[in-house]
Steps between C-alpha positions, in 0.01 A plus 500: 500500500208251511163593354242451776121477513329562837141382555340648813142627545592730790572824312723657765710188547528441125610859440760485778650177363504632144655829610775335704589239236507772233721712724761224527508455124242237409254541216170437678136462398233507773164326452197436719355172372585156371318566174719802430806293589426217255419743220825690556732197515343357184624798299812623684815349646573524875759341725326489840137512615410607855147377572272563797300198618175677590389643165145561378344224285811274501742418778875526465555124537303422183669786316843368595404153374389649168810716467726204579329293230495767230803726558864493607463777759660487842207513744469664842186470715427769761224457756383547857451122524784359705406143592716208394212361294474827306873505436494141378204581276692795356808298417292210368326750272835589347622804694875552515465706817227556761511831691270593788369857529607754601772458237823694537564671167875444526449128553260482206745684271782266606281195439406626154866555410596155629225316312563692179874428521437126536288506185774653287691249285820397677655324199484707183528281193381195694369321190756619246501771237183397321345250739199488732458270800174372641549441873217259566564460873492877563227566240722758329610577145855634479580731207842496328619796712400327826176691560240277664127485436279322752249268333161367594470123500303508175763719332780270617308196380455641150857631473641169619322315221598754235866524608534121516389480136847621401375763258238274345138609477265405784139497384228717647298188580779357712548823694127546548480151646765594758293785643145383436279418798253211507172609345651827377685396185307742278661800664857363502582661164418847625674430830816397314507820297444718807764316702766526229419867435545583869821298512649688204411833660641401839830381352537818295426722801739318733792433264466757222532209256225338296428137580626303195175311466396466138132461411417292197146607422252218533774247577681565825805655665879458503782639714741659253806550718756297688333387822542252779332380818629486852 
């Protein structure tokens, strides 16, 4: 069953959703704020996030954008807002599904199952016994067993350069130049280390396999496994 995180500041509604989803077999965590959400997903693996739009301090649209950029979660927005403009905003923000309150618990459970099923690898062994595939169009890294990890654009950019090196070392300076922003070059070294650390953790959580990215201290990085791009 999918592992679900529900973010809703209405205590009664949150508890009812968590109780129902738990009853039908999901492993569910209920939270009340966007801050709690981002802290939780940075350290644990989930399959689906159900996010209310009207949250204190940060609205659900901005949270969905951040989750879409930094995680591979399936994303469901729930809200009382029902205008076409709000729906378009939700989908433009990265939501996979937009549900208007009151939400039927059976419909929500079915939607969660459907989205989680689509995210499961449909072709085990897609890249071969020891290979990885970087799907640049979908912004996904595919592990040897077919498990998929959604990438941010920065992660995909770095992996693309490293994979295309064919196992040769790519220098830190070259990778830092890929992600540095004008006028902010001094921080690109730290940003590179943080980005690669998060990428390693995300791949390990999602696939159970360590990313075969070798660090050559003070020099650069190399991809030490069979890999391709799609």
